[in-house]
C-alpha positions in Angstrom: 0.0 0.0 0.0 1.3 3.4 -1.0 2.2 6.0 1.7 -0.5 8.6 1.7 2.1 11.4 1.8 4.0 10.3 -1.3 2.4 10.9 -4.7 3.2 8.8 -7.7 5.2 10.7 -10.3 2.9 12.4 -12.8 3.3 12.5 -16.5 4.7 16.1 -16.5 7.3 15.3 -13.8 8.3 12.1 -15.6 8.8 14.0 -18.8 10.8 16.7 -17.0 13.0 14.1 -15.3 13.6 12.2 -18.6 14.4 15.4 -20.5 16.8 16.5 -17.8 18.6 13.1 -18.0 18.7 13.1 -21.8 20.3 16.6 -21.8 22.8 15.6 -19.1 23.7 12.4 -20.9 24.1 14.2 -24.3 26.3 16.8 -22.6 28.6 14.2 -20.9 28.9 12.2 -24.1 30.0 15.3 -26.0 32.4 16.4 -23.2 34.1 13.1 -23.2 34.3 12.8 -27.0 35.3 16.4 -27.9 36.3 18.0 -24.6 34.5 20.4 -22.3 35.7 23.7 -23.9 35.1 22.5 -27.4 31.5 21.4 -26.7 28.8 24.1 -27.4 25.4 24.4 -25.8 23.9 24.2 -29.3 25.6 20.8 -29.9 24.3 19.5 -26.6 20.8 20.8 -27.4 20.8 19.2 -30.9 22.0 15.9 -29.5 19.3 15.9 -26.9 16.6 16.8 -29.5 15.7 20.1 -27.8 16.1 23.8 -28.5 18.8 26.1 -27.0 16.0 27.8 -25.1 14.8 24.5 -23.6 18.4 23.8 -22.5 18.4 26.9 -20.3 15.1 25.8 -18.8 16.9 22.8 -17.3 20.5 24.0 -16.9 22.0 27.5 -16.3 25.3 26.5 -18.1 27.5 23.6 -19.3 29.0 23.5 -15.8 25.7 22.4 -14.4 25.7 19.2 -16.5 28.9 18.1 -14.9 27.7 19.0 -11.4 24.4 17.2 -12.1 26.3 13.9 -12.5 28.1 14.5 -9.2 24.7 15.1 -7.6 23.6 11.6 -8.5 26.4 10.2 -6.2 25.3 12.5 -3.4 21.7 11.3 -3.7 23.0 7.7 -3.6 25.0 8.4 -0.4 21.8 9.6 1.3 20.0 6.5 0.1 22.8 4.3 1.4 22.8 5.9 4.8 19.0 5.3 5.1 19.5 1.7 4.0 22.2 1.0 6.5 20.3 2.2 9.6 20.9 -1.2 11.3 24.7 -0.8 11.0 24.9 0.5 14.6 26.2 3.9 15.7 25.9 6.9 13.3 29.5 6.7 12.4 29.3 3.1 11.3 26.1 3.8 9.4 27.9 6.4 7.3 31.0 4.2 6.8 28.8 1.3 5.6 26.9 3.6 3.3 30.2 4.9 1.7 31.4 1.3 1.2 28.1 0.4 -0.5 28.2 3.5 -2.7 31.7 2.9 -3.9 31.0 -0.8 -4.6 27.9 0.2 -6.7 29.7 2.8 -8.8 32.8 0.7 -9.5 31.6 -0.2 -13.0 31.5 3.6 -13.7 35.1 4.1 -12.7 36.5 5.0 -16.1 33.8 7.6 -16.7 34.3 9.0 -13.2 38.0 9.5 -13.9 37.2 11.2 -17.2 34.6 13.4 -15.5 37.2 14.4 -12.8 39.6 15.4 -15.5 36.9 17.6 -17.1 36.2 19.3 -13.8 39.9 20.1 -13.5 39.9 22.0 -16.8 38.4 25.2 -15.3 39.0 27.1 -12.1 35.3 27.7 -11.8 34.5 24.0 -12.1 37.3 23.2 -9.6 35.9 25.7 -7.1 32.3 24.4 -7.5 33.5 20.8 -7.2 35.3 21.6 -3.9 31.9 22.7 -2.5 30.7 19.1 -2.9 32.7 18.1 0.2 30.5 20.4 2.3 27.4 19.0 0.5 28.4 15.5 1.3 28.7 16.4 5.0 25.3 18.1 4.9 23.6 15.2 3.2 25.1 12.8 5.8 24.0 15.1 8.6 20.4 15.4 7.3 20.1 11.6 6.8 21.5 10.9 10.3 19.0 13.4 11.9 16.2 11.4 10.3 17.6 8.1 11.5 18.5 9.3 15.0 15.9 12.0 15.8 16.6 11.8 19.6 20.4 12.2 19.3 22.2 15.5 19.9 22.3 17.5 16.7 25.7 18.9 17.3 27.0 15.4 17.8 25.5 14.2 14.6 27.0 17.3 12.8 30.4 16.3 14.1 29.9 12.7 13.0 28.9 13.7 9.5 32.0 15.9 9.2 34.4 13.2 10.2 32.6 10.2 8.8 32.8 11.3 5.1 36.5 12.2 5.4 37.7 8.7 4.5 35.6 8.8 1.3 37.0 12.2 0.4 40.6 11.1 1.1 40.2 7.9 -1.0 38.6 9.7 -3.9 41.4 12.3 -3.9 44.1 9.6 -3.8 42.3 7.5 -6.5 42.3 10.6 -8.8 45.9 11.5 -8.1 47.0 7.9 -9.0 44.7 7.9 -12.1 42.6 5.0 -10.9 45.7 2.6 -10.5 43.7 0.5 -8.0 39.9 0.1 -7.7 38.4 2.9 -5.7 37.1 0.5 -3.1 40.7 -0.4 -2.2 41.5 3.2 -1.5 38.4 3.6 0.6 39.1 0.4 2.6 42.7 1.7 3.2 41.4 5.1 4.3 38.9 3.6 6.7 41.6 1.4 8.2 43.9 4.4 8.7 41.0 6.5 10.0 40.2 3.8 12.7 43.9 3.6 13.7 44.3 7.4 14.0 41.0 8.0 15.7 
């Protein structure tokens, strides 16, 4: 039985979501094939079967296409935290969620590396990408507040700040070493070091 507070996705919302995804996929395909700077908004719009005007209804700029792909992983982290509610303390819940997230995205590793290279091509993109670390903490915090409503909020904020740090460290090292090892290996190593130091 469906929850009375959640509504099924309507036709309009479904069409918007699919169009958004089609534009984002067309943009990423062109970025990876031609390069970020060389890809024009007109080319993305044509590949997605929309007008330039429609492009701007969904995205403010080309940058937003890259950032939309990163947003998917943030949403997956939140889902993972909610799914790992039985892992124990808030810290372990987040750590299990990050392990699950990395295991799920392992097949996308080559594309993730290419996307990271694209993000490094522009100072604006690099700056906006750095803001994702704070967003990861915020997403973890909000999910923990839902799972542990009686816990101290300041404590949950601290947990969210330190719990995502192994994920950030492992991704940074994985990118620096150009994906030499699977990302999950970097995360497992970071978690082991985290436990030793903490």
